[in-house]
Phi, psi and omega in degrees: 000128181231136173229164180225133177232142178230127178224156176246135182239141172218130178250154176301144181305140178283126177273120182220155178239124175271107184290124176265169174133165181268178178296141179276120179226328186290340183279354183238130175277131186236121177283175179298322179293321178297319180301320177296320181293336181285347177292166186285180181303326179244175186300135183287130179290157183292327180218160180297140178288158176301142181290137174299157177295142179303134182244119178280144183256167175267138181199161178275355182285131176299134182095348174083178181263164177294152175269124183244141181278073178214154180293326178208147176205162185202146174236124184235141170279125184295313187300314185262340187079007182288134175278118184271331177196149182195160172221126183050049188291338185249012178281119177292124182228159176297124184267355182050223186285358169299338173309322186294347173296322177288322177301311181293324180297318178295323176296314181298319180291325176292324175294319180296320184277348181091001177293332174237152174245148183302319184266010178295136183270138180239130181272140182265111182279171176300321181293323183279334188297135174265138181271359176081023178275178180273008185272349180203161178273137188224152169272343181068053173285142179287140178301130181065009176275186181226150177218153179284158180300318183291327174293320179295321179299316177295322179296327178287311188285312188272313185266352181056041186288119174295323180295319178297319181295315181292320182297315181289328177297314179294324181293321185275328188233001179089333179199161177293326177297317178294323179293324178300326177295321176296320179299315181291325177295319179291322177299318178296319180297323181281349182088026178274090192273351181237039183228141172215124181259139176248332182215175184267357189249326188098006174303145191301136173204133183304333182269357185266106186218158172203152179258163179298318179298316181296320180292327175292320176300317179294316178301318179297320179295321178298312181296320184284317191257350182240045186302325182292334186247350182300325178304338178299327183292345179261355181290134187276339181205161177212132179251127178215140179057034178078004183243120178262126179235144180267151174296135184279354179282100186298332184290340176296336181266341188242346183227107184293348178275350181271132180227024177166179010233302191204146172255165174202152176198129161219170178299320180288321185277341188070199180263127187233155180204131170246127187226151173231139180220140179236122179226127177050044175084358179245127179252130177242147177245133177240148174229126176238122182240132172063067165259178188260001179198162176296324178296318183295318182295325178289314181297318182291326176294317176302315179299314183292319177295315179299317178295318182296310181292333180280339187247354181234157177213160176277142175226148178249098184297323183218136178288147185302324185267003183283142171277116187273324182202166174241121184261138176283142180232130178264148172061033178242166176290340172240147183277340183220166174216140179287142179243134179209181179288144176276339181203163178304147186220132175221158177231161178250125185225160174302142184303131176084353180281146177286152176241127175251150177233138173238135186252133177235121180250140180300131176281160173059042174292136178237141177289152006279149175238123182272142175302130182095352179290141179287121182235011178169195178207160174237132182248130177259139177224154179220128181057034177083002182242137178297137178237000178162163176213158181218148179286146171259136183236154178295135182269358179204163174282143170236111182282154178288138181289163176288174186300314185294318179293320178296320179298318178296319179296323176298316180295317180299323178298318183298327182261009175072025179266000000 
């Protein structure tokens, strides 16, 4: 059974401010050790690399998306997971410390399940220990010392500590190699099809890759599934072992709508940034891979967020309590059952575009049918392209008919009644 509905939606323009400005540095006192920690995951180049050529993205918006000087970039709607605009979204690239989003996500999920406790102590091995050089970012854990799991989580997210990442990897899986297997298993579960992890830090390895789409999928999972710990991604600084370090995500200081997620940098990966911003009830996720400076990754993210919030809006194709279709039911005490949404549903579409819905109900439904059972789906499209779908569920129970009624229905079927 198929029906078609067409509605036009318009939302008030989103008022947004694109925060300009450079990286905040003067507000934080940085010791010599902190200065070393501010360097990227790998050794800092002597000068900024040449900027990549601007890459235009694909999008449903008339006039196209902005061209950004990055090897790959992506804009995703958080609620639906829909990619609103992208360039080279599935190219596997070195992710640098964006890797640590998976490290932190596994820690958060272990905390949720009870496999880890916040105050559980983790020992820092020789392998995990950072020597405090300018070649990598560190939390500055003491050799053979111990730190709590929650401190390590902050050290991973805020300070991008390689030592924290390695220490928790060894604690959870016995070795960093074993932890990488957990990372890849989780990536597969989330549908990250162009990603392969070799380590917990993002230190360079030819086999260590991730795509912009996959990193957005991971960011969405963190926001959705780690609600108790997600506020850590917005914290601007963390002090440990007497050393205070600031979050490297410049937008946390210049845009109050930004609340995460992670920066990354190596010579091979360039400067990378995954960000989330929520304005007027709509949350967008951005991924910028391989720009030539920390300033560029921040500026391009600002541009992409501003363009996204300015060109898209939320639409409600069908109200939650509406009866969308009536499904036929065989061998039941009732011949039909109403089908509707199981929960509120919205899609993100280019501003001013119409939204169409097509309903598909399962054929040959047989009783019993339980209230809330999925009996079909509704697909929303805009400008001829699908923009989302939602399950349709039975709005009432349909009990199975008695023997005599079922026998009569069988006979009626045979004669086409």
